Backbone atoms as SQL, in Angstrom:
CREATE TABLE atoms (id INTEGER PRIMARY KEY, chain TEXT, resi INTEGER, resn TEXT, atom TEXT, x REAL, y REAL, z REAL);
INSERT INTO atoms VALUES
  (1, 'A', 1, 'MET', 'N', 66.308, 145.828, 130.910),
  (2, 'A', 1, 'MET', 'CA', 66.629, 145.676, 131.692),
  (3, 'A', 1, 'MET', 'C', 68.122, 146.050, 132.066),
  (4, 'A', 2, 'ASN', 'N', 67.955, 145.752, 133.769),
  (5, 'A', 2, 'ASN', 'CA', 68.732, 147.009, 135.181),
  (6, 'A', 2, 'ASN', 'C', 69.663, 146.437, 134.938),
  (7, 'A', 3, 'ARG', 'N', 70.952, 147.602, 135.908),
  (8, 'A', 3, 'ARG', 'CA', 72.017, 147.254, 135.329),
  (9, 'A', 3, 'ARG', 'C', 72.495, 145.275, 136.307),
  (10, 'A', 4, 'GLN', 'N', 71.893, 145.108, 137.122),
  (11, 'A', 4, 'GLN', 'CA', 72.074, 144.182, 138.020),
  (12, 'A', 4, 'GLN', 'C', 72.273, 142.800, 136.777),
  (13, 'A', 5, 'LYS', 'N', 71.099, 142.664, 136.104),
  (14, 'A', 5, 'LYS', 'CA', 70.895, 142.362, 135.091),
  (15, 'A', 5, 'LYS', 'C', 71.953, 141.529, 134.032),
  (16, 'A', 6, 'LYS', 'N', 72.369, 143.301, 133.816),
  (17, 'A', 6, 'LYS', 'CA', 73.175, 142.956, 132.914),
  (18, 'A', 6, 'LYS', 'C', 74.380, 143.131, 133.214),
  (19, 'A', 7, 'LEU', 'N', 74.872, 142.817, 133.935),
  (20, 'A', 7, 'LEU', 'CA', 76.445, 142.257, 134.309),
  (21, 'A', 7, 'LEU', 'C', 76.187, 140.900, 134.646),
  (22, 'A', 8, 'GLN', 'N', 74.854, 140.295, 134.998),
  (23, 'A', 8, 'GLN', 'CA', 74.953, 138.940, 135.476),
  (24, 'A', 8, 'GLN', 'C', 75.258, 137.975, 133.595),
  (25, 'A', 9, 'GLN', 'N', 75.240, 138.167, 133.357),
  (26, 'A', 9, 'GLN', 'CA', 74.866, 138.104, 131.919),
  (27, 'A', 9, 'GLN', 'C', 75.801, 139.105, 131.221),
  (28, 'A', 10, 'LEU', 'N', 76.093, 139.922, 131.214),
  (29, 'A', 10, 'LEU', 'CA', 78.365, 140.143, 131.274),
  (30, 'A', 10, 'LEU', 'C', 78.865, 138.338, 132.062),
  (31, 'A', 11, 'PHE', 'N', 78.484, 138.267, 132.914),
  (32, 'A', 11, 'PHE', 'CA', 79.720, 137.390, 133.510),
  (33, 'A', 11, 'PHE', 'C', 79.916, 135.837, 132.462),
  (34, 'A', 12, 'LYS', 'N', 78.185, 135.858, 132.244),
  (35, 'A', 12, 'LYS', 'CA', 77.892, 134.581, 132.131),
  (36, 'A', 12, 'LYS', 'C', 78.597, 134.464, 130.506),
  (37, 'A', 13, 'GLU', 'N', 78.191, 135.074, 129.767),
  (38, 'A', 13, 'GLU', 'CA', 79.044, 135.410, 128.658),
  (39, 'A', 13, 'GLU', 'C', 80.174, 134.526, 129.101),
  (40, 'A', 14, 'LYS', 'N', 80.876, 135.253, 129.277),
  (41, 'A', 14, 'LYS', 'CA', 82.524, 135.608, 129.710),
  (42, 'A', 14, 'LYS', 'C', 83.013, 134.246, 130.617),
  (43, 'A', 15, 'ALA', 'N', 82.522, 133.529, 131.375),
  (44, 'A', 15, 'ALA', 'CA', 82.177, 132.013, 131.612),
  (45, 'A', 15, 'ALA', 'C', 82.795, 131.322, 130.758),
  (46, 'A', 16, 'LYS', 'N', 81.551, 131.702, 130.033),
  (47, 'A', 16, 'LYS', 'CA', 80.717, 130.213, 128.846),
  (48, 'A', 16, 'LYS', 'C', 82.297, 130.658, 127.203),
  (49, 'A', 17, 'LYS', 'N', 82.388, 131.382, 127.161),
  (50, 'A', 17, 'LYS', 'CA', 83.625, 131.395, 126.196),
  (51, 'A', 17, 'LYS', 'C', 85.017, 131.033, 127.310),
  (52, 'A', 18, 'ALA', 'N', 85.298, 130.976, 128.043),
  (53, 'A', 18, 'ALA', 'CA', 86.722, 130.514, 128.998),
  (54, 'A', 18, 'ALA', 'C', 86.151, 129.462, 129.210),
  (55, 'A', 19, 'SER', 'N', 85.482, 128.592, 129.665),
  (56, 'A', 19, 'SER', 'CA', 84.613, 127.184, 129.544),
  (57, 'A', 19, 'SER', 'C', 85.506, 127.053, 128.444),
  (58, 'A', 20, 'ALA', 'N', 85.158, 127.078, 127.849),
  (59, 'A', 20, 'ALA', 'CA', 84.919, 126.669, 126.012),
  (60, 'A', 20, 'ALA', 'C', 86.364, 126.973, 124.459),
  (61, 'A', 21, 'LYS', 'N', 86.829, 127.376, 125.626),
  (62, 'A', 21, 'LYS', 'CA', 88.329, 127.719, 125.242),
  (63, 'A', 21, 'LYS', 'C', 89.056, 126.868, 125.851),
  (64, 'A', 22, 'LEU', 'N', 89.121, 126.909, 127.346),
  (65, 'A', 22, 'LEU', 'CA', 89.460, 125.708, 128.140),
  (66, 'A', 22, 'LEU', 'C', 88.885, 123.815, 127.453),
  (67, 'A', 23, 'ALA', 'N', 88.493, 124.394, 126.868),
  (68, 'A', 23, 'ALA', 'CA', 88.121, 122.558, 126.277),
  (69, 'A', 23, 'ALA', 'C', 87.269, 122.564, 125.190),
  (70, 'A', 24, 'PRO', 'N', 88.276, 123.073, 124.077),
  (71, 'A', 24, 'PRO', 'CA', 87.922, 123.096, 122.739),
  (72, 'A', 24, 'PRO', 'C', 87.545, 122.067, 121.698),
  (73, 'A', 25, 'LYS', 'N', 86.766, 121.841, 120.848),
  (74, 'A', 25, 'LYS', 'CA', 85.955, 120.822, 120.772),
  (75, 'A', 25, 'LYS', 'C', 87.003, 119.899, 119.537),
  (76, 'A', 26, 'LYS', 'N', 88.396, 121.403, 118.205),
  (77, 'A', 26, 'LYS', 'CA', 88.964, 120.412, 117.183),
  (78, 'A', 26, 'LYS', 'C', 90.097, 120.317, 117.926),
  (79, 'A', 27, 'PRO', 'N', 90.610, 119.940, 116.974),
  (80, 'A', 27, 'PRO', 'CA', 92.218, 118.970, 117.607),
  (81, 'A', 27, 'PRO', 'C', 93.269, 120.190, 117.253),
  (82, 'A', 28, 'LYS', 'N', 94.140, 119.848, 118.370),
  (83, 'A', 28, 'LYS', 'CA', 95.334, 120.849, 118.209),
  (84, 'A', 28, 'LYS', 'C', 95.569, 121.062, 116.879),
  (85, 'A', 29, 'TYR', 'N', 95.965, 122.312, 116.728),
  (86, 'A', 29, 'TYR', 'CA', 96.686, 122.501, 114.886),
  (87, 'A', 29, 'TYR', 'C', 98.047, 122.012, 115.433),
  (88, 'A', 30, 'ILE', 'N', 98.701, 121.466, 113.746),
  (89, 'A', 30, 'ILE', 'CA', 100.217, 120.419, 113.698),
  (90, 'A', 30, 'ILE', 'C', 100.540, 121.255, 112.389),
  (91, 'A', 31, 'SER', 'N', 101.642, 122.052, 113.454),
  (92, 'A', 31, 'SER', 'CA', 102.037, 122.805, 111.008),
  (93, 'A', 31, 'SER', 'C', 103.044, 121.379, 110.040),
  (94, 'A', 32, 'LYS', 'N', 102.612, 122.092, 109.301),
  (95, 'A', 32, 'LYS', 'CA', 103.119, 121.456, 108.124),
  (96, 'A', 32, 'LYS', 'C', 103.861, 120.757, 108.893),
  (97, 'A', 33, 'ALA', 'N', 105.478, 122.042, 108.557),
  (98, 'A', 33, 'ALA', 'CA', 106.226, 120.710, 108.778),
  (99, 'A', 33, 'ALA', 'C', 106.343, 119.298, 109.569),
  (100, 'A', 34, 'ASP', 'N', 105.546, 119.874, 110.357),
  (101, 'A', 34, 'ASP', 'CA', 105.719, 118.944, 111.755),
  (102, 'A', 34, 'ASP', 'C', 104.943, 118.015, 111.882),
  (103, 'A', 35, 'ARG', 'N', 104.106, 118.092, 110.594),
  (104, 'A', 35, 'ARG', 'CA', 103.398, 116.981, 109.647),
  (105, 'A', 35, 'ARG', 'C', 104.541, 116.384, 109.262),
  (106, 'A', 36, 'ALA', 'N', 105.048, 116.802, 108.387),
  (107, 'A', 36, 'ALA', 'CA', 105.569, 115.978, 107.150),
  (108, 'A', 36, 'ALA', 'C', 106.941, 115.735, 107.814),
  (109, 'A', 37, 'LYS', 'N', 107.513, 115.530, 108.871),
  (110, 'A', 37, 'LYS', 'CA', 108.648, 115.298, 109.975),
  (111, 'A', 37, 'LYS', 'C', 107.336, 113.510, 110.856),
  (112, 'A', 38, 'LEU', 'N', 106.250, 114.372, 111.361),
  (113, 'A', 38, 'LEU', 'CA', 105.927, 112.632, 111.659),
  (114, 'A', 38, 'LEU', 'C', 105.877, 111.641, 109.845),
  (115, 'A', 39, 'ALA', 'N', 105.087, 112.249, 108.856),
  (116, 'A', 39, 'ALA', 'CA', 104.951, 111.803, 107.737),
  (117, 'A', 39, 'ALA', 'C', 106.468, 111.065, 107.898),
  (118, 'A', 40, 'ALA', 'N', 107.957, 111.645, 107.755),
  (119, 'A', 40, 'ALA', 'CA', 109.164, 110.976, 107.537),
  (120, 'A', 40, 'ALA', 'C', 109.120, 109.990, 108.572),
  (121, 'A', 41, 'GLU', 'N', 109.552, 109.889, 109.314),
  (122, 'A', 41, 'GLU', 'CA', 109.880, 109.220, 111.290),
  (123, 'A', 41, 'GLU', 'C', 108.305, 107.769, 110.510),
  (124, 'A', 42, 'ALA', 'N', 106.913, 108.440, 110.309),
  (125, 'A', 42, 'ALA', 'CA', 106.050, 106.752, 110.088),
  (126, 'A', 42, 'ALA', 'C', 106.755, 105.881, 109.259),
  (127, 'A', 43, 'ALA', 'N', 107.234, 106.869, 108.138),
  (128, 'A', 43, 'ALA', 'CA', 107.751, 106.193, 107.143),
  (129, 'A', 43, 'ALA', 'C', 109.415, 104.865, 107.472),
  (130, 'A', 44, 'ALA', 'N', 110.000, 105.805, 107.807),
  (131, 'A', 44, 'ALA', 'CA', 111.494, 105.545, 108.444),
  (132, 'A', 44, 'ALA', 'C', 111.462, 103.931, 109.254),
  (133, 'A', 45, 'GLU', 'N', 110.321, 103.842, 110.048),
  (134, 'A', 45, 'GLU', 'CA', 110.359, 102.968, 111.007),
  (135, 'A', 45, 'GLU', 'C', 109.601, 101.576, 109.996),
  (136, 'A', 46, 'PRO', 'N', 110.937, 100.709, 110.446),
  (137, 'A', 46, 'PRO', 'CA', 110.498, 99.239, 109.323),
  (138, 'A', 46, 'PRO', 'C', 108.899, 98.996, 110.471),
  (139, 'A', 47, 'VAL', 'N', 108.135, 98.759, 109.223),
  (140, 'A', 47, 'VAL', 'CA', 107.024, 97.718, 109.257),
  (141, 'A', 47, 'VAL', 'C', 107.121, 96.390, 109.349),
  (142, 'A', 48, 'GLU', 'N', 106.777, 95.670, 110.952),
  (143, 'A', 48, 'GLU', 'CA', 106.728, 94.456, 111.148),
  (144, 'A', 48, 'GLU', 'C', 104.970, 93.649, 110.572),
  (145, 'A', 49, 'THR', 'N', 105.666, 92.775, 110.024),
  (146, 'A', 49, 'THR', 'CA', 104.304, 91.614, 109.934),
  (147, 'A', 49, 'THR', 'C', 104.025, 90.576, 110.359),
  (148, 'A', 50, 'ARG', 'N', 103.517, 90.080, 111.492),
  (149, 'A', 50, 'ARG', 'CA', 103.746, 88.676, 111.706),
  (150, 'A', 50, 'ARG', 'C', 102.935, 88.139, 110.006),
  (151, 'A', 51, 'GLU', 'N', 103.113, 86.717, 109.886),
  (152, 'A', 51, 'GLU', 'CA', 102.643, 86.048, 109.272),
  (153, 'A', 51, 'GLU', 'C', 102.769, 84.649, 109.726),
  (154, 'A', 52, 'SER', 'N', 101.250, 84.188, 109.817),
  (155, 'A', 52, 'SER', 'CA', 101.122, 82.729, 110.565),
  (156, 'A', 52, 'SER', 'C', 100.876, 81.478, 109.242);
């Protein structure tokens, strides 16, 4: 493998990793405290149901 090909391969790998980081597949992490706060807010809101 010549030098030029090695460099191109390295640049391609770095670009692939950078694009993967910009468009992650998994959802953003929500801390346990934030999850508890969101659950408390959801429980505090009155649930309105329309019955016909």
